[in-house]
N, C-alpha and C positions, 0 to 999 in steps of 0.2 A: 771518377768518370768525368771527363770533360764534355761540356756541351758546346757544339760548334754550329754556327749559323753563317750562311753565305748568301750572296745575291748573284744572279745571272740574268741576262735579258734574252728571252725567246723572241724571235722575229714575230711580229704581230700577225703576219699572214700565215704563220705555221702553228699558232697556238692550238687550234683544234686538233691538228694531227699529232702534236706533241702530247696532248692529253690522251689521245687514242693509243699512242705507243706505250704509254705508261699504264694502261689497263692490262696489258699482257707482257710485262717485263719477263725476259727469258729466265727460266728456272735456274740455269747455270750462272746467270748474272746475280740473281738473288742469293744463291749459295756462296758465290765468291765474295759478295759484300759482307755477308755474315761472317764468313771464315777470315776475312781481312780485318775484322774489328769494327765494322760499321753497325751500330745498334740504334734502335728507335729512330730510324732514318725516315724523314718525311720531306716531300716537296710540295710547296704551295705555289699556285700559279694564278696571277691576276689576269684579267681579260686583255690588258695592254701588253702582256708578255713579261712583266716582272716576275721572276722566279725566286722564291725564298726556299732555301734548303736548310734543314736542321738534322743533326745527328748527335749521337753520344758515342764516345770512344775513349779508350785509355790514352791513346797517343795519335793525334790526327795525322801528323807527318808519317808515322809508321803505317797507319791505315791507308793513306794515299799511296805510299810506296808499295804496299802489299797488293793493292788493286792494280797499280800500274804494271806490275809484273805478271798479271794474268792475261791469257790470250783472249778470254771473253771480254775483258774490259777494252782491249784494243779494238775489237770488232764493234762493240757498243759505242765507243767514243767516235769511231769513224762514221757510223750511221747517224749519230746525233749532232755532229759538228755543224751541219748546215742549218740547224734549227736556231742557232744562237747569233746574236749581234756582238760586235766588239770583242772578239776573242784574240785579235792581234796575232794570229798564227798559232795560238795555243789550243790544245784540246780542251773541251769543256771541263774535264776533271782537273786540268792544270790551272784553269782560270778561276777556280773557287778560292777566294781569299776570305778567310774567316773574319767576321765582324767582331769588334771588341764588345764584350758584354759589360753593360753599365748598371744593370739592375736584375735581380732575380728574387722572386718571392717563393719561399719554400712552403 
């Protein structure tokens, strides 16, 4: 199982609303994530908008592709896009670039 970590930047003026939106993630979105191979998925958000994502998956590229193929993901990404800075035209899920792991304590 691969561990994947990524960073995104939430607009500081939208941090509170972003937190609220994630208190009630749509059940069909949660189901799609699980069925697409996203496991132990967490988001951490700093007050200045720095967002750290972590998940475990067998194949991150395959998990991303499986989610991209779902209708619920298209709706979710459209609603979330305005929350982020520096997407350069990409959807938030397309802007997730995994960080290189340099240390792991088991």
